[in-house]
N, C-alpha and C positions, 0 to 999 in steps of 0.2 A: 504494500500500500504506500510506503514511503516514496518509491520511485514515481508512482502515479501522482502523488501530491506535488513532488518536485517538478514534474513535467507540467502540471497545470499552472505552476508558478512561472515556469520558463517559457513555455510555448507562446503565450501572448506577446512576448518581446520579439518573436519571429514574425508576427503578423502585424506589422505597423503600417499605418496609412492604408488600410484595406481598400478604401474607395479609389485610391490612386494606382492600385496594382491589380493585374489580372488574377482571376481565380486560380489559374494554372500556376502562376508564380507563388501565390500564397500557399497552395498545396505543396509545391516543391520546397518552399522554405521550411515547412514542418516535416514532411515525409521524405524529402530527398528528391533530386532531379530525376532519377530513373525509377521512382516508386510506382508500383502497380496502382497506387491510390489516385494517380492522375487519370489513368484509364478507367478506374471505377467511377470517378466523378464525371468523366466524359460519357460513360455509358448510362449513368443514373440521371444526369441532368443536362448533358451537352455542355458541361463546364459552365453552367449558368446558375446563379442563385436567385435571380429575379426573372419573372416572366416578361412578356412584351409590354405589359401595363405597368411594370415597375413594382409589382407585388411579389412577395416571396413565392418561389416556384413550389407547387403542390404536385403530388403524385397523380397520375392519370387513373390508376387502378385504385389506389388508396390515398385520399386527400390528407391523411395524417403523415404521409411521407413528405418531408420538408427540406427545401433548399438544395444546396449544391450536392450534398451527399445523400439526399432523399432519406434523411434519418426519420424513422417512424416515431411519432410522438407517443403512441400507445405503448410501445415496447421500451423506448429510451427517454421519454419525456420526464419521468419522475427523477431518474438519475441526473439528467441534465439540470433540472431545477435544483436538486440537492447540491450540485457543483457550482451553482450560480450562473449557469449558461443559458442563453436565450437562442434557441435554434433558428430563430428568425434573423439573427445577425450572422453574416457570412463567417466572421472570425470564430464565433462560438460554434457554428456548424462544423467547421474544420477541427476545432479542438475536440468536440464531441466525437467526430469520426476517429480521431486519434485514440480517445478513451475506448471507444467500441473496438477498435483494432487490437488494443492491448488486452482487453478483457474477454472478447469473444472471437478474436481472429477474423478471418475473412467470411465466416458463416453468415454474418449480417447482410452481406451483399451477394449471397449465393444465387438469388433469383436472376441476377444480371451476369453471372459468371461466364456464360457462353459469349458474352460481349467483351469483357475485360481480360479473359484468360486466353488471349490469342498470342 
């Protein structure tokens, strides 16, 4: 649990000026340049956090899927709230994706695996 808490303290410093940087760059800052998480976000949201109206992107199948990484609020919303994260903010969506990756592995994005596992 200590490494997770340290990361939650450190990761936000990697995501500075989020409005001025592309989502891909933000993801690379947290996960690394060659991380599969860039492909995951591309498959989940087209590397977009907002829709064409400027609203946070929602899932087509399940509207609880939220933002860049399409994090499901039913399954992950409570933990996000406990960590003080707002999945509607791109920075917090990325941080929560990191938390999910550390705690659940890639299983959370299993439905899109055929897209990102190429």
